[in-house]
N, C-alpha and C positions, 0 to 999 in steps of 0.2 A: 935558668935562665925563663922569662914569662911562654906562659905558650903561644904556638901560632894557631892550633885551633882544641876548641874545647866542647866532648860530644860526652850529649847525653844517652845513660844508659839503666835500665835494670840494675839488679846487684847479684842477681839469682848465675848459675857458671852459666847456663846456658847463652844469657844475655850477654855477661862477661867477654864468654868467649867467639859470641861475636861481634863482640865492640872491638875484639881484639885483628877478628879478618880486618873492618872493615880499618884497624887503624896500619895496618902492615900491607892495607891498598893502596891506603894514601900516600904514605912512606914510599910507594914502590914508583909516584910519578912524581914527585921534585927529592932534589938533595935537601931542602932545606924541613923540611916535613921529615925526615929518617932521622933527624937530631936528636938524642938522646933531651925527652923531655918535649917536644914542641905542638903534643899531641898526647893533651890530657884528659883521660877519662873522666868522667864526673857520676856521679852514684847518682842513683836519686829515685826512693823508696817510693811505692805509690800504691793507691790503694786497696787497688785487686793484692799487691805483694802482704799488705795490712790483714787481712781479712782471710784465712786459711777454710776457714770452717762455717759456711756456709756458698749455696752454689754464687758463678756471675750470674745468673736472670736476677737471681733475688737484690742484688744488692748493686745493680747497675748495669751491667752487662762489659765488656770487653775492651770498652770505653775507659774502665777505671785502672786499665794496660800502660796508659800514653796519659792521662790529667795531666800529672805533675809533671811529667816530661816536658810535653807541651807548656805549661805555663814557663814552666823555665826556662823554654824557648824563646818567646815570644818575652818575655823578660830579660832578656841577652845575656842570664848566665850561662847560657853555654852554646854554641853556633850551630851542632848540627844535634841528629837523636839517633840513634839506632835502634828499631822494632824491630817485631818477624812479622812479614806480613799478616798472616794472621789475626796479630793483636788489632789494627788499625780499622778505625771504623770508616767507613766512607764514606763520610762527610768530615770533615780537616776544621780544623779551627781555624778563622778567617784571620790566612796572613801566612801558613805554612804549605809548603807543596813536598811532594815524597818529588826528591829531587834525582835521585837518583834507587833504581834495584840494579845488583850484580845479577849476575847471570844464576838461576836456579839449583839449588839443589834436588839432590830424591825428592821430592814430596808426599812418598808416599806412608801411609801408618802403618810399622811392625806390631806385626802382637809377639807377644811374652806374655807365656805358659808356664806352670809347673808340673806339664805334663807332658811339655814339649810340643804341642802343636803345629801344626804347619797349616793349619787353614782354620776357621770357622768351624766348619764338617767335624776336625780333629775337636774341635774341646769338648771334656765329658759332657754330657744331660747333666743340666742342669746348676753346671757351674760358677762361682762369682767375677761375672769379667767387673771392675772398675775402672770408673771413666767419669770425669764427669763434664766433657760432652756428650751434649742433647743429638748432634751430627753421628756421635759414631754410635752410642745407646740407638736412636730407631734404627742404622742401617743392622747393627748383631740385633736387632729385636727380630728386626725383616725380615732378616737370613736364620733364624733359631731361637724360634720366639720363648720356650726352654729355658736360656737364660737368665742367670738372676742379673741385671745391670747396678748396681751399689756405687753409690757416689765417693770419687777419689779424685782429691787437688794435692798442690803441691810440689817444689819441681821436678824436673824428673830421676834427679837419687832417689829421693824419697819418696815416689812411689813404686821406682822400683826397691829401696827396701821395707814397703810395705809390703810386696811383691813374694820376698824371701824372706819375712815373715809369716805366711802364709795370710796374713788381711783377706787378703784374693784369692782368685785364683788366677786369673788373667790380667793382664792391661795389653792396652793398644799406645804406643808413642810415636812422634813420628820420625821418621828416619832422619832427615837431615837435622833434628833435633842431637839424637844418639851420634852420630858421624861426629859432630862439633864440639861434641865430647871426650870424644877418643873413642867410643861406648861402642863401635861398631855396631853388630843391630841387636849388643844385647843379650845375644843370648837365643834370640826372637827372632821370626820369621816377618822379611816383608809382606805384606800384603798385595795385589794389583789394584788398579781404581776397579777394574771392575766387577771387584772384589766386599772395594770399600774405599770407597769414592771420597777426598782428601778435602777438608778446611779450604776455604780462597783464600788462595797466596802462602799457604804453609809452599816451605819446603825456599821461600823469600825471604829475605831480608830488604828492608824499607828505608832507605836516610834520608830524613827529615830535612830542614832549616827551613829557616825566612826565607818568603816571597823575595821579601824586594832588596837580599844581601848579596851580593854581583860577586860579589868575592869567594862565597861555597860556595855561592852554582856553581861557578869556572872549577872551583877542587872539583865537585863531585863530579861533576860529567865524565870522566875518563871513568866512573868505575860503572855507566849506568849500561847496560846488556838491553838494546835498544830489542829482540826478541823478545826475554822476559820479561820486560815491562806492557809490551801490548798484552803478554798473554794472562798477566796479571790486570791487564787495568779490564783487560775481555767479563775475571771473573768478578771484580771491584764491581762492574756494570752489570750484571749477574745477581750481582747482590743484593744491589742499588734499589735497581728493579722494583722485590721481592723484599724490601723491608728489611729486609734476615737481620736479625738479631739474635741475645743469647737466648732466646724462646723459642726462636725456628727453628727446626732440622734442619740445614742446607747446608750442602755442595757441589763441590765443582771443582775440571782442570779443563783448564787449557794447555794445546799442546802444539809448539810453533812446526810446520814441515813446511819446512822452504818460505815460499812467499805468502804460504797457507797457516792458518791453523783453523786446529780439530778443537772442538768444546762438546763436552757433557755434563751437563747441572741432573742435581737430585731437589726433591725438596720430599720433608717426609710431615711425620706427627710425631711426638714423642716416643708414641709405644709402639714404633712400627708396623701398624696396622695398612698405613698408606703409604704408600712411596710409590712415589715419578720419577725417573729418570729416562733423560732426553739427550740426545746428541746433537749437535750441527758443525757443518765446515767454511769456510768462507774465508775471502782474505784477511794476512797480515792487519794491513794498515785501516778495517773493520770492524775489529776487537774487539770496540765497547758496545759497540749495532750487534754485534753477532751474541756477545752476552745477554746485550737484554732481549732482544729477541725472542733466545732462549724461554729467556725467567719469562716473558709478557705467558710463552705457548701451559707451561709449566702450571705457572699460577690461574688460567682456565681453566686447566689441568684438575686441578686443586678445590676450584668452587665448586665441581661435583662431590666430594668425597660426599659433603652433608647430604643433599640431597640422596647419593646413595647408599 
């Protein structure tokens, strides 16, 4: 049969697993979408997937994981796209919107160590921690300046394989990604946000479509989780206010508490020598304003770093 919906996705195991979750969720909403072949996955290789030997900051930032998928969406080659929200730039191409964000999974980072460390403090002195994330690197070095942070890119399985081969002594991976791949915590331990604040949008899946496509927007509406969408919106407003990019260590986590939203943001220098954290709390419906306010205060504090 001709597919009723075409989902654009990257080809990594995690991206495919997340797209399968969305396909299953859509199939559960309408009988016609549960029919074999009704929803097709269209794998699109992005620039970020092709270039694995350089840091994202050197090749254009996180938008390189969405650019080709956005183009396919605008050209009508796919009907919707599934993204990790932490990979989605704060400014979307004209005509595209995030129509739904399902309920968020665990936003924490998992510390995987060859030494079985249960916290950053338990890592052996001077050990090599592999990560391509400036956010993770800055927090690691702020807590443990003795650690050696080395570049480590690739998908989850690739990074775990490099850890097993002792190319690094430890690494950090998103708990949600590990769980979606059926890996549990991969022998590691989830770090509480007080020890390692997550990336903006970490643990959340975003489903994008063309803004004028009312049919697809209606199909996606049941998948939206309002509290998660507010929380992620607050984090993205925070990032946008800071003009955050892959050259700036930024972290944030918004947690709904009934009608309220608890927010914590972080801004640091890449070497971790300067780091500021700030919390805030406000009505859930004012989520984006809360994110911007925390960002404005952190930005003001960061302006004093050069003088200090």
